[in-house]
PAZAPA-4460 file (N, C-alpha, C; in steps of 0.05 Angstrom, whole numbers, plus 32768, in hexadecimal, padded with zeros to 4 digits):
% residues 100
    n_x    n_y    n_z   ca_x   ca_y   ca_z    c_x    c_y    c_z   seq   type   mol
   7FEA   8089   830F   7FEA   807D   82F1   7FFE   8067   82F5     1      X     A
   7FF7   804E   82E4   8007   8037   82E5   8024   8037   82DE     2      X     A
   803C   8033   82E5   8052   8035   82D9   804E   801A   82C7     3      X     A
   8058   8029   82A7   8063   801A   8293   807A   800D   8290     4      X     A
   807D   7FF2   8289   8097   7FE7   8284   80AD   7FFB   826F     5      X     A
   80C8   7FF0   8276   80D7   8007   825C   80D6   7FF0   824B     6      X     A
   80D2   800B   823B   80CA   7FFD   820F   80E5   7FEA   820F     7      X     A
   80E7   7FD1   8200   80F2   7FC6   81F5   810E   7FCE   81E9     8      X     A
   8123   7FC2   81EC   813B   7FD4   81DB   8137   7FD2   81C3     9      X     A
   8149   7FE8   81BA   813C   7FE5   819B   8158   7FD5   8184    10      X     A
   8166   7FC3   8197   8177   7FB0   8194   816E   7F98   8186    11      X     A
   814E   7F9C   8192   813E   7F76   818C   8133   7F7F   817A    12      X     A
   812D   7F8F   8167   8118   7F8F   814F   813A   7F92   8141    13      X     A
   814D   7FA4   8145   8163   7FB1   8131   816F   7F92   8127    14      X     A
   8178   7F80   8141   818B   7F70   813F   8180   7F61   811F    15      X     A
   816B   7F4D   8134   816A   7F3B   8123   8161   7F45   8101    16      X     A
   8159   7F60   80FB   8154   7F6A   80E1   8170   7F6D   80D1    17      X     A
   8184   7F75   80E5   819F   7F7E   80DC   81B3   7F5F   80D5    18      X     A
   81A9   7F4F   80DF   81BA   7F31   80E1   81A5   7F25   80C9    19      X     A
   818B   7F23   80C3   818A   7F1E   80A5   8194   7F2D   808D    20      X     A
   818B   7F47   808F   819F   7F5D   807B   81B7   7F47   8079    21      X     A
   81C4   7F4A   808F   81E7   7F45   8089   81E4   7F27   807B    22      X     A
   81D5   7F0F   8082   81D0   7EFC   807C   81D1   7EF7   8064    23      X     A
   81B3   7F10   8050   81B2   7F0A   8033   81C2   7F13   802D    24      X     A
   81D9   7F28   802C   81F3   7F3B   801E   8201   7F20   801F    25      X     A
   8206   7F18   8030   821F   7F01   8032   8217   7EE9   8019    26      X     A
   81F8   7EE3   8023   81F3   7ECA   800C   81F5   7ED5   7FF0    27      X     A
   81EB   7EF1   7FF0   81ED   7EF6   7FCE   8205   7EFC   7FC9    28      X     A
   821E   7F03   7FDD   8234   7F0A   7FD3   8254   7EE7   7FCC    29      X     A
   8240   7ED3   7FD7   8251   7EBB   7FDC   8242   7EA6   7FCC    30      X     A
   8225   7EA9   7FC2   8219   7E95   7FB8   8211   7EA3   7F9F    31      X     A
   821E   7EB3   7F91   820E   7EB1   7F76   8219   7EA6   7F5D    32      X     A
   8208   7EA5   7F4B   8210   7E99   7F35   820B   7EA7   7F22    33      X     A
   821C   7EA3   7F06   8214   7EC0   7EF4   8203   7EB6   7EDD    34      X     A
   8203   7E9B   7EDD   81E8   7E85   7ECD   81D1   7E8D   7ED4    35      X     A
   81C4   7E93   7EC2   81A5   7E8D   7EC8   819E   7E78   7EC4    36      X     A
   8185   7E6B   7EDA   8182   7E54   7EE3   816E   7E46   7ECA    37      X     A
   8172   7E31   7EC2   8162   7E25   7EAF   8141   7E28   7EBA    38      X     A
   8135   7E25   7E9F   8113   7E33   7E9D   8103   7E18   7EAE    39      X     A
   810E   7E00   7EB1   8101   7DEE   7EBA   8102   7DEF   7ED7    40      X     A
   810E   7DFF   7EE2   810C   7DF5   7F04   80F2   7E13   7F09    41      X     A
   80EB   7E23   7EF8   80DF   7E3A   7F02   80C2   7E28   7F07    42      X     A
   80B1   7E31   7F16   8096   7E29   7F1E   8085   7E4F   7F28    43      X     A
   8086   7E5B   7F09   807B   7E70   7F0F   808B   7E86   7F16    44      X     A
   808D   7E9A   7F2D   80A9   7EA6   7F36   80B4   7E97   7F4F    45      X     A
   80B1   7E7E   7F54   80C5   7E72   7F61   80D2   7E60   7F56    46      X     A
   80F1   7E59   7F5E   8106   7E44   7F4A   8101   7E2E   7F61    47      X     A
   8100   7E19   7F5F   810A   7E01   7F70   8110   7DEA   7F5A    48      X     A
   8132   7DEE   7F58   8146   7DDC   7F51   8149   7DC5   7F62    49      X     A
   8144   7DAD   7F6A   8156   7D99   7F7B   817C   7D9B   7F79    50      X     A
   817A   7D98   7F60   818A   7D96   7F4D   81A7   7DAE   7F46    51      X     A
   819B   7DC1   7F4D   81AA   7DCD   7F4E   81B5   7DD4   7F6B    52      X     A
   81CD   7DE6   7F73   81DA   7DE7   7F8E   81D6   7E00   7F90    53      X     A
   81D6   7E16   7F80   81D0   7E34   7F8C   81BD   7E37   7F9D    54      X     A
   81BC   7E42   7FB0   81AD   7E50   7FBC   81A0   7E6C   7FC0    55      X     A
   81B2   7E77   7FA8   819C   7E96   7F9D   81AA   7E8F   7F7E    56      X     A
   8191   7E94   7F70   8190   7E96   7F51   818E   7EB0   7F4C    57      X     A
   8198   7EB9   7F37   8185   7ED0   7F27   816C   7ECD   7F18    58      X     A
   8158   7EE5   7F22   8137   7EDE   7F18   8139   7EDA   7EF8    59      X     A
   8124   7ED0   7EFB   8120   7EC3   7EDB   8118   7EE2   7EC9    60      X     A
   8106   7EF2   7EDC   810A   7F10   7ED5   8105   7F1D   7EE5    61      X     A
   810E   7F3A   7EDA   8118   7F4D   7EEE   8135   7F4F   7EF5    62      X     A
   8138   7F58   7F04   8158   7F67   7F1A   814F   7F55   7F34    63      X     A
   8167   7F43   7F3D   8167   7F3A   7F57   8172   7F21   7F54    64      X     A
   816F   7F13   7F6D   816E   7EF2   7F77   8157   7EEC   7F80    65      X     A
   8153   7ED0   7F7F   813F   7EC0   7F8C   814A   7EA4   7F96    66      X     A
   813B   7E9B   7FA9   814A   7E86   7FB8   8143   7E6A   7FAE    67      X     A
   8155   7E5A   7FA5   814E   7E3F   7F99   813D   7E2B   7FB1    68      X     A
   8128   7E2E   7FB5   8115   7E1C   7FC2   811B   7DFE   7FBE    69      X     A
   8130   7DF3   7FA7   8131   7DDB   7FA8   8151   7DCF   7FC2    70      X     A
   8159   7DE6   7FC4   816B   7DE6   7FDD   815F   7DE2   7FF5    71      X     A
   8167   7DD5   8004   815A   7DD6   8021   8166   7DEB   802C    72      X     A
   8184   7DFA   8027   8187   7E13   8036   817A   7E24   802F    73      X     A
   815C   7E2C   801C   814E   7E3E   8015   8142   7E3E   802D    74      X     A
   8131   7E1F   803A   8122   7E2A   8043   8134   7E33   806B    75      X     A
   8142   7E24   8070   814D   7E37   8086   8152   7E4D   8082    76      X     A
   815A   7E62   8073   815E   7E7C   806B   8143   7E7F   8070    77      X     A
   812C   7E79   805F   810F   7E8A   8061   810B   7E8A   807E    78      X     A
   8114   7E70   808F   810A   7E71   80AA   8112   7E87   80BC    79      X     A
   812E   7E8A   80B5   8142   7E9D   80C5   812D   7EBC   80BC    80      X     A
   8124   7EC8   80AA   8114   7ED3   809C   8100   7EE0   80A8    81      X     A
   80F2   7EC4   80A9   80D7   7EC1   80BD   80DE   7ECF   80D1    82      X     A
   80F2   7EBF   80E8   80F9   7EC1   80FE   80FF   7EDC   810D    83      X     A
   8110   7EE5   80F4   8114   7F01   80FE   8100   7F1E   80FB    84      X     A
   80F2   7F13   80F0   80CF   7F1C   80F0   80C5   7F1E   80FE    85      X     A
   80BE   7F09   810B   80AE   7F02   8119   80B9   7F01   813F    86      X     A
   80D6   7F06   8144   80E4   7F12   8156   80D9   7F1D   8164    87      X     A
   80DB   7F35   815A   80D4   7F48   8174   80B9   7F45   816C    88      X     A
   80A7   7F3C   816A   808F   7F41   8176   8082   7F29   818F    89      X     A
   8093   7F11   818E   8099   7EFE   81A2   80A2   7F13   81B5    90      X     A
   80B5   7F14   81B3   80C9   7F27   81CA   80B5   7F3A   81D8    91      X     A
   80A0   7F3F   81CE   8093   7F57   81D6   807C   7F59   81E1    92      X     A
   8074   7F3F   81D9   805E   7F2B   81F3   805D   7F30   8208    93      X     A
   806E   7F30   8216   806E   7F2D   8233   806B   7F55   8246    94      X     A
   807A   7F65   822B   8073   7F82   8234   8051   7F80   8226    95      X     A
   804C   7F76   821A   8031   7F88   820E   801D   7F70   822B    96      X     A
   8020   7F61   8237   8010   7F50   8244   8012   7F61   8266    97      X     A
   802E   7F76   8267   8028   7F7E   827D   801E   7F9C   827B    98      X     A
   8014   7FA3   8265   8004   7FBA   8269   7FEB   7FB2   8269    99      X     A
   7FDD   7FA4   8261   7FC0   7F9F   826D   7FB4   7FAB   8285   100      X     A
***
């Protein structure tokens, strides 16, 4: 029987997830705006208004917040979320190659 490599640490998966959750909580606390954004900035379910400095804005319908895609920092937040999701898969590739 071949010796299997040790499983990746649970923190490889939980670390980025907790980091993204903490980042989103901090953003929602510090980037709040109470006024509803103007209707001109909405394109379907997405809000994009480069003249609006807010990073997070209240959703047009329903409860919650959404990113202002006219703000360049929203793309950084979106990239960090995608990186946090992809990182566990990227880090597990060497382990999967050893199993072959």
